[in-house]
C-alpha positions as a Markdown table, in Angstrom:
| # | Residue | x | y | z |
|---|---|---|---|---|
| 1 | Met | -47.3 | -125.5 | -13.2 |
| 2 | Asn | -46.2 | -123.8 | -15.7 |
| 3 | Leu | -47.3 | -120.1 | -16.9 |
| 4 | Tyr | -46.8 | -118.8 | -20.1 |
| 5 | Pro | -46.7 | -114.6 | -20.0 |
| 6 | Ala | -48.4 | -113.3 | -23.4 |
| 7 | Ile | -46.8 | -111.3 | -25.7 |
| 8 | Asp | -49.2 | -110.8 | -28.8 |
| 9 | Leu | -47.7 | -109.1 | -31.6 |
| 10 | Lys | -49.0 | -106.4 | -33.9 |
| 11 | Asp | -47.3 | -104.2 | -36.2 |
| 12 | Gly | -44.4 | -104.9 | -33.6 |
| 13 | Ala | -45.6 | -103.6 | -30.5 |
| 14 | Cys | -47.0 | -105.7 | -27.7 |
| 15 | Val | -50.9 | -105.5 | -28.0 |
| 16 | Arg | -54.1 | -107.2 | -26.4 |
| 17 | Leu | -56.9 | -108.0 | -28.6 |
| 18 | Leu | -60.6 | -108.7 | -27.4 |
| 19 | Arg | -61.9 | -111.5 | -28.9 |
| 20 | Gly | -59.9 | -111.6 | -31.0 |
| 21 | Asp | -60.5 | -108.1 | -32.7 |
| 22 | Met | -57.7 | -107.0 | -34.5 |
| 23 | Asp | -59.5 | -103.8 | -34.3 |
| 24 | Lys | -60.1 | -103.6 | -30.5 |
| 25 | Ala | -56.1 | -104.2 | -30.2 |
| 26 | Thr | -54.9 | -102.3 | -26.9 |
| 27 | Val | -51.3 | -101.2 | -26.9 |
| 28 | Phe | -49.1 | -102.0 | -23.7 |
| 29 | Asn | -45.9 | -102.0 | -25.1 |
| 30 | Asn | -43.7 | -100.5 | -28.0 |
| 31 | Asp | -40.8 | -102.3 | -27.1 |
| 32 | Pro | -41.6 | -106.4 | -27.2 |
| 33 | Gly | -38.1 | -107.8 | -26.3 |
| 34 | Ala | -37.8 | -105.3 | -23.4 |
| 35 | Gln | -41.6 | -107.0 | -22.3 |
| 36 | Ala | -39.9 | -110.4 | -23.1 |
| 37 | Gly | -36.7 | -109.0 | -20.6 |
| 38 | Glu | -39.1 | -108.2 | -17.7 |
| 39 | Phe | -40.8 | -111.4 | -17.8 |
| 40 | Val | -38.1 | -113.0 | -17.5 |
| 41 | Gln | -36.3 | -111.0 | -15.0 |
| 42 | Ala | -39.8 | -111.7 | -12.8 |
| 43 | Gly | -38.8 | -115.0 | -12.7 |
| 44 | Cys | -41.0 | -116.9 | -15.7 |
| 45 | His | -39.8 | -120.1 | -17.3 |
| 46 | Trp | -41.8 | -119.5 | -20.7 |
| 47 | Val | -42.6 | -116.7 | -22.9 |
| 48 | His | -45.6 | -117.3 | -25.2 |
| 49 | Ile | -45.4 | -115.2 | -28.6 |
| 50 | Val | -48.2 | -114.9 | -31.1 |
| 51 | Asp | -47.6 | -112.8 | -34.2 |
| 52 | Leu | -51.1 | -111.8 | -34.8 |
| 53 | Asn | -50.8 | -110.2 | -38.0 |
| 54 | Gly | -48.8 | -113.4 | -39.4 |
| 55 | Ala | -52.1 | -115.3 | -38.2 |
| 56 | Phe | -53.9 | -113.9 | -40.3 |
| 57 | Ala | -51.5 | -113.2 | -43.6 |
| 58 | Gly | -50.6 | -117.1 | -43.0 |
| 59 | Glu | -47.1 | -116.2 | -42.5 |
| 60 | Pro | -44.8 | -114.9 | -40.5 |
| 61 | Val | -45.0 | -110.8 | -40.1 |
| 62 | Asn | -43.2 | -109.8 | -37.0 |
| 63 | Gly | -40.1 | -111.3 | -37.4 |
| 64 | Ala | -37.9 | -109.0 | -36.1 |
| 65 | Ala | -40.0 | -108.3 | -33.0 |
| 66 | Val | -39.5 | -112.0 | -32.4 |
| 67 | Asp | -36.0 | -112.1 | -32.9 |
| 68 | Ser | -36.0 | -108.8 | -30.4 |
| 69 | Ile | -37.7 | -110.9 | -28.0 |
| 70 | Leu | -34.9 | -114.3 | -28.3 |
| 71 | Ala | -32.2 | -111.5 | -27.4 |
| 72 | Ala | -34.1 | -110.3 | -24.5 |
| 73 | Val | -35.0 | -113.9 | -23.1 |
| 74 | Asp | -31.5 | -115.3 | -24.2 |
| 75 | Gly | -31.9 | -118.8 | -23.1 |
| 76 | Lys | -33.2 | -117.9 | -19.8 |
| 77 | Ala | -36.7 | -118.8 | -20.1 |
| 78 | Gln | -38.1 | -120.9 | -23.3 |
| 79 | Thr | -40.3 | -119.7 | -26.2 |
| 80 | Gln | -43.2 | -121.0 | -27.9 |
| 81 | Leu | -44.6 | -118.9 | -31.1 |
| 82 | Gly | -47.4 | -119.1 | -33.0 |
| 83 | Gly | -48.9 | -117.4 | -36.0 |
| 84 | Gly | -49.0 | -117.7 | -39.7 |
| 85 | Ile | -46.4 | -120.9 | -39.3 |
| 86 | Arg | -47.5 | -122.8 | -41.9 |
| 87 | Thr | -44.5 | -124.6 | -43.8 |
| 88 | Met | -41.8 | -126.9 | -42.6 |
| 89 | Glu | -39.5 | -123.8 | -44.0 |
| 90 | Thr | -41.1 | -121.6 | -41.3 |
| 91 | Val | -41.3 | -124.0 | -39.2 |
| 92 | Asp | -37.4 | -125.0 | -39.4 |
| 93 | Tyr | -36.6 | -121.4 | -39.5 |
| 94 | Trp | -37.9 | -120.7 | -36.2 |
| 95 | Leu | -36.7 | -123.7 | -34.3 |
| 96 | Asn | -33.1 | -123.2 | -36.1 |
| 97 | Lys | -33.5 | -119.7 | -34.8 |
| 98 | Gly | -33.6 | -121.0 | -30.8 |
| 99 | Ile | -37.4 | -120.6 | -30.6 |
| 100 | Thr | -38.1 | -123.8 | -27.9 |
| 101 | Arg | -41.5 | -125.0 | -29.9 |
| 102 | Val | -43.5 | -123.6 | -32.7 |
| 103 | Ile | -47.7 | -123.7 | -32.6 |
| 104 | Leu | -49.4 | -124.8 | -35.1 |
| 105 | Gly | -52.9 | -123.5 | -35.5 |
| 106 | Thr | -54.8 | -123.3 | -39.3 |
| 107 | Val | -52.5 | -125.8 | -40.4 |
| 108 | Ala | -53.4 | -127.7 | -37.9 |
| 109 | Leu | -57.3 | -128.2 | -39.0 |
| 110 | Arg | -56.3 | -127.9 | -42.7 |
| 111 | Asn | -53.8 | -130.3 | -42.7 |
| 112 | Pro | -53.3 | -132.6 | -39.6 |
| 113 | Asp | -50.8 | -134.7 | -41.5 |
| 114 | Phe | -48.4 | -131.3 | -41.4 |
| 115 | Val | -48.6 | -131.4 | -37.8 |
| 116 | Lys | -47.3 | -135.0 | -37.5 |
| 117 | Glu | -44.3 | -134.6 | -40.4 |
| 118 | Ala | -43.5 | -131.8 | -38.0 |
| 119 | Cys | -43.2 | -133.5 | -34.6 |
| 120 | Ala | -41.5 | -136.8 | -36.7 |
| 121 | Lys | -39.1 | -134.1 | -37.7 |
| 122 | Trp | -39.1 | -132.0 | -34.5 |
| 123 | Pro | -39.8 | -134.2 | -31.3 |
| 124 | Gly | -41.4 | -132.6 | -28.6 |
| 125 | Arg | -40.8 | -128.7 | -30.4 |
| 126 | Val | -44.2 | -128.3 | -31.7 |
| 127 | Ala | -47.8 | -127.6 | -29.9 |
| 128 | Val | -51.0 | -127.4 | -31.7 |
| 129 | Gly | -53.3 | -124.2 | -30.8 |
| 130 | Ile | -56.9 | -125.0 | -30.9 |
| 131 | Asp | -58.7 | -122.3 | -31.1 |
| 132 | Ala | -62.6 | -122.4 | -30.0 |
| 133 | Arg | -65.6 | -120.4 | -30.2 |
| 134 | Asp | -68.6 | -122.5 | -28.6 |
| 135 | Gly | -66.7 | -125.4 | -28.9 |
| 136 | Tyr | -65.7 | -125.6 | -32.7 |
| 137 | Val | -62.3 | -124.9 | -34.0 |
| 138 | Ala | -61.8 | -121.3 | -35.5 |
| 139 | Val | -58.9 | -120.6 | -38.1 |
| 140 | Glu | -57.6 | -117.8 | -40.1 |
| 141 | Gly | -56.9 | -115.5 | -36.6 |
| 142 | Trp | -60.3 | -116.5 | -35.7 |
| 143 | Ala | -62.2 | -114.9 | -38.4 |
| 144 | Glu | -63.6 | -118.3 | -39.7 |
| 145 | Thr | -65.0 | -120.9 | -37.6 |
| 146 | Ser | -64.9 | -124.9 | -38.9 |
| 147 | Glu | -67.5 | -127.9 | -38.5 |
| 148 | Val | -64.8 | -129.3 | -36.1 |
| 149 | Thr | -65.0 | -129.9 | -32.6 |
| 150 | Ala | -61.8 | -129.2 | -30.5 |
| 151 | Leu | -62.0 | -132.2 | -29.0 |
| 152 | Glu | -61.8 | -134.1 | -32.8 |
| 153 | Leu | -58.9 | -132.1 | -33.9 |
| 154 | Ala | -57.1 | -132.5 | -30.4 |
| 155 | Lys | -57.8 | -136.6 | -31.2 |
| 156 | Lys | -56.1 | -136.6 | -34.7 |
| 157 | Phe | -52.5 | -135.7 | -32.9 |
| 158 | Glu | -53.0 | -138.5 | -29.8 |
| 159 | Asp | -49.8 | -140.7 | -31.2 |
| 160 | Cys | -47.5 | -138.0 | -33.1 |
| 161 | Gly | -46.2 | -136.7 | -30.2 |
| 162 | Val | -46.9 | -133.0 | -30.1 |
| 163 | Ala | -45.6 | -131.4 | -27.1 |
| 164 | Ala | -48.6 | -129.5 | -26.0 |
| 165 | Ile | -52.2 | -128.5 | -26.8 |
| 166 | Ile | -52.9 | -124.7 | -26.2 |
| 167 | Phe | -56.9 | -124.4 | -25.8 |
| 168 | Thr | -58.4 | -120.8 | -26.5 |
| 169 | Asp | -61.9 | -120.3 | -25.8 |
| 170 | Ile | -62.2 | -117.3 | -28.0 |
| 171 | Asp | -65.4 | -116.0 | -26.4 |
| 172 | Arg | -63.2 | -115.5 | -22.5 |
| 173 | Asp | -60.4 | -114.2 | -24.5 |
| 174 | Gly | -59.1 | -110.7 | -23.1 |
| 175 | Ala | -62.3 | -110.0 | -21.5 |
| 176 | Met | -61.0 | -110.6 | -18.3 |
| 177 | Gly | -63.8 | -113.1 | -16.9 |
| 178 | Gly | -62.4 | -116.0 | -16.2 |
| 179 | Pro | -60.8 | -118.7 | -18.0 |
| 180 | Asn | -63.4 | -121.7 | -19.5 |
| 181 | Ile | -61.9 | -124.1 | -17.2 |
| 182 | Glu | -64.6 | -126.7 | -17.3 |
| 183 | Ser | -64.4 | -127.3 | -21.3 |
| 184 | Thr | -60.4 | -127.2 | -21.2 |
| 185 | Val | -60.6 | -130.1 | -18.0 |
| 186 | Ala | -63.2 | -132.0 | -19.9 |
| 187 | Leu | -60.4 | -132.0 | -23.2 |
| 188 | Ala | -57.7 | -132.6 | -21.0 |
| 189 | Ser | -59.1 | -135.6 | -19.8 |
| 190 | Glu | -60.0 | -137.2 | -23.2 |
| 191 | Ile | -56.5 | -137.3 | -24.5 |
| 192 | Ser | -53.1 | -138.0 | -23.2 |
| 193 | Thr | -50.8 | -134.8 | -24.6 |
| 194 | Pro | -50.8 | -132.3 | -21.9 |
| 195 | Val | -53.2 | -128.8 | -22.2 |
| 196 | Ile | -52.3 | -125.2 | -21.7 |
| 197 | Val | -55.4 | -123.1 | -21.0 |
| 198 | Ser | -55.9 | -119.8 | -22.8 |
| 199 | Gly | -58.4 | -117.1 | -22.5 |
| 200 | Gly | -59.9 | -115.1 | -19.5 |
| 201 | Val | -57.1 | -115.9 | -17.3 |
| 202 | Ser | -57.6 | -112.5 | -15.3 |
| 203 | Ser | -56.7 | -112.9 | -11.4 |
| 204 | Leu | -54.2 | -114.8 | -9.2 |
| 205 | Asp | -57.6 | -117.0 | -8.3 |
| 206 | Asp | -58.0 | -117.9 | -11.8 |
| 207 | Leu | -54.7 | -119.8 | -11.6 |
| 208 | Ile | -55.4 | -121.3 | -8.3 |
| 209 | Ala | -58.3 | -122.5 | -10.0 |
| 210 | Val | -55.9 | -123.7 | -13.0 |
| 211 | Lys | -54.1 | -125.4 | -10.6 |
| 212 | Lys | -56.2 | -127.9 | -9.1 |
| 213 | His | -56.4 | -129.4 | -12.4 |
| 214 | Thr | -52.7 | -130.3 | -12.9 |
| 215 | Ser | -53.5 | -134.4 | -12.6 |
| 216 | Ala | -56.5 | -134.2 | -15.2 |
| 217 | Gly | -53.5 | -133.3 | -17.4 |
| 218 | Ile | -53.5 | -129.2 | -17.3 |
| 219 | Asp | -49.5 | -127.9 | -18.1 |
| 220 | Gly | -50.0 | -124.8 | -17.1 |
| 221 | Ala | -52.3 | -121.7 | -18.2 |
| 222 | Ile | -51.6 | -118.2 | -20.6 |
| 223 | Ser | -52.0 | -114.6 | -19.3 |
| 224 | Gly | -51.8 | -111.6 | -21.1 |
| 225 | Arg | -54.2 | -108.7 | -20.4 |
| 226 | Ala | -53.7 | -109.3 | -16.5 |
| 227 | Leu | -50.2 | -109.3 | -16.3 |
| 228 | Tyr | -50.0 | -106.1 | -18.6 |
| 229 | Asp | -53.0 | -104.2 | -16.2 |
| 230 | Gly | -51.6 | -105.2 | -13.1 |
| 231 | Arg | -54.5 | -107.6 | -12.0 |
| 232 | Ile | -52.0 | -110.2 | -11.7 |
| 233 | Asp | -48.2 | -109.7 | -10.0 |
| 234 | Leu | -46.3 | -112.1 | -12.1 |
| 235 | Ala | -43.4 | -112.9 | -9.6 |
| 236 | Glu | -46.3 | -113.5 | -7.1 |
| 237 | Ala | -48.2 | -115.7 | -9.3 |
| 238 | Ile | -44.9 | -117.7 | -10.0 |
| 239 | Ala | -44.6 | -118.6 | -6.6 |
| 240 | Ala | -48.2 | -119.4 | -6.3 |
| 241 | Leu | -47.8 | -122.0 | -8.9 |
| 242 | Ala | -44.6 | -123.5 | -7.8 |
């Protein structure tokens, strides 16, 4: 099972938010490149990157920080990037720059056909981020909750070659209360696309609990705050999930 250590970017620094609130940001590292380097050195195969300012602005904002992460990773791990990616020009830009796959979030709800076009142009390099509050999809940096359920949205992309669905339970995110495994497994069992768990992963036990459901279509888990504050030892977790 894959572990995706998270680098959430706000104003050029690595931060963690509590339940998506930009006013509740804790800065963990002012050097995103150095942080990515630490993750790679610990043996991670992926780095999960979110441009938080970009998610609110609707366009990339932390490009320089992403560049520094790519330079630090230097091909030793794969990267996925989300936040403000809403045009084909931006998709092309980052995939040509060396990002392994882009994550489409708000645009997936607003314009599902765009996701299908991106998948056709870049097979295997487009993921969809579905962020849910009480089961309903939230967009625009989680500022707005729609009337579409996570499953309804995920099913729209069943046959277009989406590499993964990243499913975040917003109420669990950054709260250190454990991931919503039940909802994630329920989603994964209804679709053929691999699903990545996000939100609330706070211990090695959480990761091992997620790993039990790989047969249901769970590809891996994203963790942020727990890695930064030492609740999860990255090298130990990678070994446990291998």
